[in-house]
C-alpha positions as CSV (number, residue, x, y, z in Angstrom):
1,X,0.0,0.0,0.0
2,X,1.7,3.1,-1.2
3,X,1.7,6.1,1.2
4,X,2.6,8.6,-1.5
5,X,0.4,11.7,-2.1
6,X,-0.6,12.3,1.5
7,X,0.2,15.9,1.4
8,X,-0.2,18.1,4.5
9,X,-3.2,18.9,6.6
10,X,-5.0,22.2,6.3
11,X,-5.6,24.3,9.4
12,X,-9.1,24.3,10.6
13,X,-10.3,21.5,8.3
14,X,-12.4,19.3,10.5
15,X,-14.9,16.6,9.7
16,X,-18.6,16.7,9.9
17,X,-20.2,18.5,12.8
18,X,-22.6,16.3,14.6
19,X,-26.2,17.1,13.9
20,X,-28.2,18.1,16.9
21,X,-30.3,15.4,18.4
22,X,-28.4,12.6,16.6
23,X,-26.7,10.9,19.5
24,X,-26.9,7.2,19.2
25,X,-26.6,4.5,21.9
26,X,-23.6,4.8,24.2
27,X,-22.0,1.5,23.0
28,X,-19.8,-0.7,25.1
29,X,-18.0,0.4,28.3
30,X,-17.8,-0.2,32.0
31,X,-17.9,3.4,33.0
32,X,-20.0,6.4,31.9
33,X,-19.2,7.8,28.5
34,X,-17.4,11.0,29.5
35,X,-14.1,12.0,27.9
36,X,-15.3,14.6,25.5
37,X,-12.7,17.3,24.6
38,X,-12.2,19.5,27.7
39,X,-13.7,17.0,30.2
40,X,-10.6,15.0,31.0
41,X,-8.8,12.0,29.6
42,X,-10.3,8.7,28.5
43,X,-8.5,5.4,28.2
44,X,-10.0,2.7,26.0
45,X,-8.5,-0.5,27.2
46,X,-8.9,-4.2,26.5
47,X,-8.6,-3.8,22.8
48,X,-8.0,-7.1,21.0
49,X,-6.5,-5.5,17.9
50,X,-5.8,-1.8,17.5
51,X,-5.3,-0.5,13.9
52,X,-3.0,2.5,14.1
53,X,-2.1,2.9,10.4
54,X,1.4,3.6,11.6
55,X,3.8,0.8,10.6
56,X,6.3,2.0,13.1
57,X,3.8,1.4,15.9
58,X,3.0,-2.2,15.3
59,X,2.6,-5.1,12.9
60,X,2.5,-4.7,9.1
61,X,1.3,-1.8,7.1
62,X,-1.7,-1.2,9.4
63,X,0.6,-0.9,12.5
64,X,-1.5,-3.5,14.4
65,X,-1.1,-3.5,18.2
66,X,-2.6,-6.5,20.1
67,X,-3.9,-6.3,23.6
68,X,-3.8,-2.5,23.2
69,X,-5.1,0.7,24.8
70,X,-5.6,4.2,23.6
71,X,-5.7,7.4,25.7
72,X,-7.8,10.4,24.4
73,X,-7.3,13.9,25.8
74,X,-8.4,17.3,24.6
75,X,-9.9,15.9,21.4
76,X,-6.6,14.3,20.4
77,X,-4.9,10.9,20.8
78,X,-2.5,11.3,23.7
79,X,-1.1,7.8,23.7
80,X,-1.6,4.4,21.9
81,X,0.2,1.1,22.5
82,X,0.2,-2.1,24.6
83,X,-2.3,-2.2,27.5
84,X,0.4,-3.1,30.0
85,X,2.1,0.3,29.3
86,X,-1.0,2.5,29.3
87,X,-0.9,5.6,31.4
88,X,-3.6,6.5,33.8
89,X,-6.7,8.4,32.7
90,X,-9.7,10.0,34.2
91,X,-12.2,7.6,32.6
92,X,-11.8,4.0,31.5
93,X,-13.8,2.3,28.8
94,X,-13.3,-1.5,28.4
95,X,-13.3,-2.6,24.8
96,X,-13.8,-6.2,26.1
97,X,-11.6,-7.9,23.6
98,X,-12.9,-6.1,20.5
99,X,-11.1,-4.3,17.7
100,X,-10.6,-0.5,17.4
101,X,-9.9,1.2,14.1
102,X,-9.6,4.8,13.0
103,X,-12.7,6.6,12.0
104,X,-13.6,6.1,8.3
105,X,-12.7,9.1,6.0
106,X,-15.3,9.3,3.2
107,X,-13.7,11.6,0.6
108,X,-16.4,11.6,-2.0
109,X,-20.1,12.1,-1.6
110,X,-23.0,14.2,-3.0
111,X,-25.3,14.9,0.0
112,X,-27.0,18.2,-0.9
113,X,-30.0,17.0,-2.9
114,X,-33.7,16.3,-2.8
115,X,-35.9,13.8,-4.6
116,X,-35.9,10.1,-5.2
117,X,-34.8,8.0,-8.1
118,X,-36.1,4.6,-6.9
119,X,-37.8,3.9,-10.2
120,X,-34.6,4.5,-12.1
121,X,-32.8,2.0,-9.9
122,X,-35.6,-0.5,-10.1
123,X,-35.7,-0.4,-13.9
124,X,-31.9,-0.7,-14.2
125,X,-31.8,-3.7,-11.8
126,X,-34.8,-5.3,-13.6
127,X,-33.4,-4.9,-17.1
128,X,-36.1,-2.4,-18.2
129,X,-35.5,0.8,-20.2
130,X,-36.1,4.0,-18.2
131,X,-36.4,7.4,-19.8
132,X,-36.4,9.8,-16.8
133,X,-33.8,12.5,-16.6
134,X,-31.1,11.0,-14.3
135,X,-29.1,13.8,-12.8
136,X,-31.5,16.4,-14.2
137,X,-34.3,14.8,-12.2
138,X,-32.3,15.5,-9.0
139,X,-31.4,19.0,-10.2
140,X,-35.1,19.8,-10.6
141,X,-36.0,18.4,-7.2
142,X,-33.1,20.1,-5.4
143,X,-33.8,23.5,-6.9
144,X,-37.4,23.2,-5.7
145,X,-36.4,22.2,-2.1
146,X,-36.3,24.7,0.8
147,X,-33.1,25.4,2.7
148,X,-34.6,23.7,5.7
149,X,-35.3,20.5,3.8
150,X,-31.9,20.4,2.3
151,X,-30.3,20.9,5.7
152,X,-32.4,18.1,7.1
153,X,-31.4,15.8,4.3
154,X,-27.7,16.5,4.7
155,X,-27.9,16.1,8.5
156,X,-29.7,12.8,8.1
157,X,-27.0,11.3,5.8
158,X,-24.1,12.6,7.9
159,X,-25.7,11.1,11.0
160,X,-26.3,7.8,9.1
161,X,-22.7,7.7,8.1
162,X,-21.5,8.5,11.6
163,X,-23.4,5.6,13.0
164,X,-21.5,3.4,10.6
165,X,-18.1,4.8,11.7
166,X,-17.5,7.7,9.3
167,X,-16.0,10.6,11.2
168,X,-14.9,12.8,8.3
169,X,-16.9,13.2,5.1
170,X,-16.5,15.3,2.0
171,X,-19.5,16.5,0.1
172,X,-20.2,18.5,-3.1
173,X,-22.6,20.8,-4.8
174,X,-23.6,19.9,-8.3
175,X,-27.4,19.5,-8.2
176,X,-28.2,23.3,-8.5
177,X,-26.3,24.3,-11.6
178,X,-27.1,28.0,-11.4
179,X,-25.0,30.5,-9.6
180,X,-27.5,31.0,-6.8
181,X,-28.3,27.3,-6.4
182,X,-24.7,26.2,-6.3
183,X,-23.8,28.8,-3.7
184,X,-26.8,27.8,-1.7
185,X,-25.7,24.1,-1.8
186,X,-22.2,25.0,-0.6
187,X,-23.5,27.1,2.3
188,X,-25.7,24.2,3.4
189,X,-22.9,21.7,3.0
190,X,-20.5,23.9,5.0
191,X,-22.9,23.8,7.9
192,X,-22.2,20.0,8.2
193,X,-18.6,19.5,7.1
194,X,-15.5,21.6,6.4
195,X,-14.6,19.3,3.4
196,X,-16.8,21.1,0.8
197,X,-16.3,20.8,-3.0
198,X,-17.7,23.1,-5.7
199,X,-19.0,20.9,-8.5
200,X,-20.8,23.3,-10.7
201,X,-19.3,21.4,-13.7
202,X,-21.4,18.2,-12.9
203,X,-23.4,18.2,-16.1
204,X,-24.5,20.9,-18.5
205,X,-28.0,22.0,-17.4
206,X,-30.9,21.9,-19.8
207,X,-31.0,25.7,-20.2
208,X,-27.5,25.5,-21.6
209,X,-27.9,22.4,-23.7
210,X,-27.2,24.3,-26.9
211,X,-24.4,26.4,-25.4
212,X,-22.0,24.3,-23.3
213,X,-19.2,26.8,-23.8
214,X,-21.5,29.4,-22.3
215,X,-22.1,27.2,-19.3
216,X,-18.3,26.7,-18.8
217,X,-18.0,30.4,-18.9
218,X,-20.6,30.8,-16.2
219,X,-18.9,28.1,-14.0
220,X,-15.5,29.7,-14.4
221,X,-16.8,33.3,-13.9
222,X,-19.8,34.4,-11.9
223,X,-20.6,31.0,-10.4
224,X,-17.0,30.5,-9.2
225,X,-17.0,34.0,-7.8
226,X,-20.1,33.2,-5.7
227,X,-19.0,29.7,-4.7
228,X,-15.2,29.9,-4.0
229,X,-15.7,31.5,-0.5
230,X,-17.7,28.5,0.6
231,X,-15.5,25.6,-0.7
232,X,-12.1,24.1,-0.2
233,X,-12.1,22.0,-3.4
234,X,-13.1,22.2,-7.1
235,X,-14.3,19.2,-9.1
236,X,-15.4,18.5,-12.6
237,X,-17.1,15.5,-14.3
238,X,-14.6,14.8,-17.1
239,X,-16.5,12.4,-19.3
240,X,-18.3,12.0,-22.6
241,X,-21.7,13.6,-22.2
242,X,-20.4,15.9,-19.5
243,X,-17.2,17.9,-19.9
244,X,-14.3,17.2,-22.2
245,X,-10.6,17.5,-21.4
246,X,-10.2,21.2,-22.4
247,X,-13.5,22.2,-20.7
248,X,-12.3,20.4,-17.5
249,X,-8.9,22.0,-17.7
250,X,-10.6,25.5,-17.9
251,X,-12.8,24.7,-14.8
252,X,-9.9,23.3,-12.7
253,X,-7.4,26.0,-13.6
254,X,-10.0,28.8,-12.9
255,X,-10.7,27.2,-9.5
256,X,-7.0,26.8,-8.7
257,X,-6.5,30.5,-9.4
258,X,-9.2,31.2,-6.8
259,X,-7.4,29.0,-4.2
260,X,-9.5,25.9,-4.6
261,X,-7.7,22.5,-4.9
262,X,-8.6,20.3,-7.8
263,X,-10.2,16.9,-7.7
264,X,-11.6,15.1,-10.7
265,X,-14.4,12.7,-11.6
266,X,-12.2,10.7,-14.0
267,X,-12.5,7.7,-16.3
268,X,-15.7,6.4,-14.8
269,X,-17.7,5.5,-17.9
270,X,-14.9,5.2,-20.5
271,X,-11.3,5.8,-21.2
272,X,-10.6,9.5,-21.4
273,X,-8.3,12.4,-20.4
274,X,-9.5,12.8,-16.8
275,X,-6.9,10.9,-14.9
276,X,-3.9,12.3,-16.7
277,X,-5.4,15.8,-16.4
278,X,-5.8,15.3,-12.7
279,X,-2.2,14.3,-12.3
280,X,-0.9,17.1,-14.5
281,X,-2.8,19.7,-12.5
282,X,-1.7,18.3,-9.1
283,X,-5.3,17.2,-8.2
284,X,-5.6,15.7,-4.7
285,X,-7.6,12.8,-6.2
286,X,-8.9,11.2,-9.4
287,X,-12.2,9.6,-8.5
288,X,-13.8,6.5,-10.0
289,X,-10.8,5.3,-12.2
290,X,-12.8,2.5,-13.6
291,X,-11.3,2.6,-17.2
292,X,-7.6,3.0,-17.1
293,X,-4.8,2.6,-19.6
294,X,-1.3,1.6,-18.5
295,X,-0.3,5.2,-19.0
296,X,-3.1,6.3,-16.6
297,X,-1.9,3.8,-14.0
298,X,1.7,4.9,-14.3
299,X,0.7,8.5,-14.0
300,X,-1.2,7.9,-10.8
301,X,1.6,5.9,-9.3
302,X,4.3,8.4,-10.2
303,X,2.3,11.7,-9.8
304,X,1.0,11.3,-6.2
305,X,-2.7,11.9,-7.1
306,X,-4.8,9.5,-5.1
307,X,-7.0,7.1,-7.0
308,X,-10.3,7.1,-5.2
309,X,-12.4,4.0,-6.0
310,X,-16.2,4.1,-5.5
311,X,-17.5,0.5,-5.5
312,X,-21.0,1.5,-4.6
313,X,-21.4,3.0,-8.1
314,X,-20.4,-0.2,-9.8
315,X,-22.7,-2.2,-7.5
316,X,-25.7,0.1,-8.3
317,X,-25.1,0.3,-12.0
318,X,-23.7,-3.2,-12.7
319,X,-20.7,-1.5,-14.4
320,X,-17.3,-3.1,-14.5
321,X,-15.4,-3.0,-11.2
322,X,-12.3,-0.8,-10.9
323,X,-9.1,-2.9,-10.8
324,X,-7.7,-1.9,-7.4
325,X,-5.1,-4.7,-7.6
326,X,-3.6,-3.2,-10.7
327,X,-3.3,0.2,-9.1
328,X,-1.8,-1.1,-5.8
329,X,0.7,-3.3,-7.6
330,X,1.9,-0.3,-9.6
331,X,2.4,1.7,-6.3
332,X,-0.5,4.1,-6.6
333,X,-2.2,5.4,-3.4
334,X,-5.8,4.1,-3.3
335,X,-8.8,5.4,-1.3
336,X,-12.2,4.0,-0.9
337,X,-15.3,6.1,-0.7
338,X,-19.1,5.7,-0.9
339,X,-20.0,8.2,-3.6
340,X,-23.3,8.6,-1.7
341,X,-25.7,10.1,-4.2
342,X,-29.4,9.5,-5.2
343,X,-28.7,8.1,-8.6
344,X,-25.8,5.7,-8.9
345,X,-24.6,4.9,-5.3
346,X,-27.2,5.6,-2.6
347,X,-25.2,4.2,0.3
348,X,-23.4,5.9,3.2
349,X,-21.8,2.7,4.4
350,X,-18.0,2.5,4.3
351,X,-18.1,-1.1,5.7
352,X,-20.2,-2.1,2.7
353,X,-17.7,-0.5,0.3
354,X,-14.8,-2.3,2.1
355,X,-16.6,-5.6,1.6
356,X,-17.2,-4.9,-2.1
357,X,-13.6,-3.9,-2.6
358,X,-12.4,-7.1,-1.1
359,X,-14.8,-9.3,-2.9
360,X,-14.8,-7.8,-6.4
361,X,-11.8,-5.4,-6.7
362,X,-8.8,-7.5,-5.8
363,X,-8.1,-5.8,-2.4
364,X,-7.0,-7.6,0.7
365,X,-9.0,-6.8,3.9
366,X,-6.0,-4.9,5.2
367,X,-5.7,-2.9,2.0
368,X,-9.4,-2.0,1.9
369,X,-9.4,-0.9,5.5
370,X,-6.3,1.3,4.9
371,X,-7.9,2.8,1.8
372,X,-11.1,3.6,3.8
373,X,-9.2,5.4,6.5
374,X,-5.7,6.6,5.7
375,X,-6.4,6.5,2.0
376,X,-9.4,8.8,2.4
377,X,-7.2,11.1,4.5
378,X,-4.6,11.2,1.8
379,X,-7.3,12.1,-0.8
380,X,-8.3,15.0,1.4
381,X,-4.7,15.9,2.1
382,X,-5.2,15.4,5.8
383,X,-2.6,14.1,8.2
384,X,-4.6,14.5,11.4
385,X,-7.2,11.8,10.6
386,X,-7.2,8.3,9.3
387,X,-4.8,7.1,11.9
388,X,-4.5,6.5,15.6
389,X,-1.3,8.0,16.9
390,X,-0.3,10.7,19.4
391,X,-1.3,14.1,18.1
392,X,-3.9,12.7,15.7
393,X,-7.5,13.7,16.1
394,X,-9.3,11.3,18.4
395,X,-11.6,9.6,15.9
396,X,-12.0,6.0,16.8
397,X,-14.4,3.2,16.0
398,X,-15.0,0.2,18.3
399,X,-16.1,-2.9,16.3
400,X,-18.3,-5.6,17.7
401,X,-15.7,-8.1,16.5
402,X,-12.3,-9.3,17.6
403,X,-10.6,-8.3,14.3
404,X,-11.1,-5.6,11.6
405,X,-11.2,-8.4,9.0
406,X,-14.8,-8.9,10.1
407,X,-15.7,-5.8,8.1
408,X,-15.3,-7.9,4.9
409,X,-15.9,-11.3,6.6
410,X,-19.3,-10.4,7.8
411,X,-20.7,-8.1,5.1
412,X,-24.0,-6.3,5.9
413,X,-23.7,-6.9,9.6
414,X,-23.8,-3.7,11.7
415,X,-20.5,-4.2,13.5
416,X,-19.9,-0.6,14.7
417,X,-20.4,-0.6,18.4
418,X,-19.2,2.9,19.4
419,X,-17.7,5.9,17.7
420,X,-15.5,8.7,19.1
421,X,-15.1,11.9,17.1
422,X,-12.7,14.6,18.4
423,X,-12.5,12.6,21.6
424,X,-16.2,12.6,22.3
425,X,-18.3,9.4,22.1
426,X,-21.0,10.3,19.7
427,X,-22.5,6.9,19.0
């Protein structure tokens, strides 16, 4: 598992804020669940297997520590290692022989939307033709939704992901496609996560169907002016039927000039220029990467751009699976993400994506777990999350299993027993 392309963290870039009223059950423990940032230290002891993602801290690439403990203090990891050497803490939580992993880092989602595309999915899975508008259907529903409804939708999906162990989530605009609607989507997204991406270049909206160049001009001009203050990233769907290589380059370079870091929807539906454009422009990630040439693979391995694979999309569309084995063997850094969206991957479950990656994409359980944690952190250029080590943010997941291999071994089973985010037990 290559560690290239991790970059450096960005000051103030946190994960999703917990929606009010979304506290889940307290999970396992022998003492009350205190230990939030500012209320004293917490020691999680009796851990059968601790995944640190620090090879210097333990066994193998995951840095496994057996019979382990972790001490949390002030929202950060204060100490991690063998239980016999654990320092004292104000609160003790007994993991009772279960595994602890870093919180999942979901680096690609589309949560600001309204509407339902059940019929489209049903038709696709039933082999029937379906003539509805795809993304355009979601655009129409999202434009018609109130701010309150969109906030509630995002809060629901963030909370749903949190219950499944996701402590950092990126999300995008892209279902508004007007200057006002895209800016609204980003303001709403920013209320729930600091990892916000401007995706005005998702598709060409119907009103610009005869003037795609005019829409690119809008995206790179007034729309970017309105949206840049609310986002960290800029993205483009570089694909036949969306935006070609030169249009994508114009969008990404305009965003970079405004201080936004590029990421690219690349090579999802066919071979194309997206991956190599992402590497050329220093994008943090090229996402999907389903159709790759040898040159694409070499570019990802040598350039440091993370290849983010989204198996939920292939599951929901019956498209060919990305070849993670090919990327890993070449030395590329691979991330896993949900691509949570209403049309092609309506899942918020990182454990589900891990199981798919192991079963159908050639990844080992260890590689898939690394990709869903440290790999996602690399795709977001974060060094404070995706690992359990002194100084890292205290994002931990307690599994109701003795080994993290159970995430792939027991697919579909709700194994997340407790979640700590910034040192606070939130589920």
